[in-house]
C-alpha positions, 0 to 999 in steps of 0.5 A, spaced: 444 924 703 438 922 700 431 923 703 425 919 701 420 923 697 414 920 701 417 923 708 415 929 710 419 935 709 424 937 715 425 944 717 431 947 720 432 953 724 437 958 721 443 957 726 444 950 723 446 953 716 453 955 714 456 956 708 461 950 709 457 944 708 461 940 713 458 945 718 451 945 716 451 937 716 454 937 723 449 942 725 443 938 722 446 932 726 446 936 733 439 939 732 436 932 730 439 929 736 437 935 741 430 934 738 430 927 739 432 928 746 427 933 747 421 929 744 423 923 749 423 928 755 416 930 753 414 923 753 417 922 760 413 928 763 407 926 760 406 919 756 400 922 752 404 928 750 401 927 743 394 927 745 395 934 748 392 941 746 398 944 743 398 950 748 399 944 753 405 941 749 408 947 748 409 948 756 411 941 756 416 942 750 419 948 754 420 944 761 423 939 757 428 944 754 429 947 761 430 940 764 436 938 759 439 945 759 438 946 751 436 953 750 
């Protein structure tokens, strides 16, 4: 999987990584899917999510995770 040099670096939490590359790739896909779902839910909660103060964004992010059952 190659990434464009112009793309921003993408960081993953520690739980994503495994000594087995196939597990790492699977976990990356799971994490990416969760982030997409949470982001979509944030925009449902508040369409102006991106323009909010970071403290307000964090509250909405937490609510979206709770709504989706993602811990």
